[in-house]
Residue, then its C-alpha position, 0 to 999 in steps of 0.5 A: m576601469k578596474p572591475p569590482f572585487i567580486f568580479q575580479p577572480l571571474a575576470i582573471f579566469l575569463s581572460a585566460g581563454f575560452p578552453r578554461f571557460a568551456l571546461f568550467a561551464l561543462l563542470c557546472a552543467g555536470l554538477v547541476s545535472l547530477q544534483g537532480c538525479k535520484q534513483e526512482e523506486a519501482p512502484v509497489n503492486p498493491a497486491e504485494k501490500i496485502k500479503g502478510e498477517w493482519h488483525v481484523t479490528y472491525f467487522y461491520d455486518l449490516d448494522t452491527d459491529t460483529l467483533t466482541s471481546t470473545l470474537s476476534f480474529d486474524c487472517n493471513f494472505t500468502s503469496d501462493s494465494t492461500f487465505t487463512l482465518f484464525t480465531k482464538k482456537e481455530s483456523f479456516n483455510g481458503s484462497w484469495a485473489w487481487t483484481p485491479g479495478t477502475n475506481f477500486s481494486k478488488i479482493d476475492v476471498l473464498v473461505s467457509g466454515i463455522s467457528s464453534e467458540p464463539v459461534f461465527d459463520v466464517s462464510k460471511l467473509d466469502h465475498r468479493w470486497l472493494i479495497t476502499s482504503q489501503t496503506d502499509t498498515h491498514i486496509r478497509l474492505v467494503i463488500d462488493i454488492e449493490d444490495p444495501q441490505e448486505k452492507q459489510i465493512l472489514d478493517l484490517h491492521k498489521 
């Protein structure tokens, strides 16, 4: 009995002997293994995502959104751990450090001063903050203090 047409080329190939079949099998296995090979990207350290210039889009202090049309600021986290806060007319220098955590990573910001126009106590940002949300373009920080009277939230966007 003659095999169906679909199997005829396979029957001819197989009748040629074992070495060709072994070569064919190795070729198929190699192609299948190459199909699954993808170069994995190295994980990015979350501290690297913090570096750069950010615009503060929301600063909730106790029960008030502190930012207004007259008060807005940007900040810059540099690779040498320098933190700079910019208002429309002034800048304040400090430092920052990132710490990995069990539930949340933390960022310590050390900065002080009083903005003159409008009046703003820059030291309100001088705290340890929990990083509760982080993407390449957004970071949400919540003050790391147990006291509910000291609730502060800071949103940063690139």
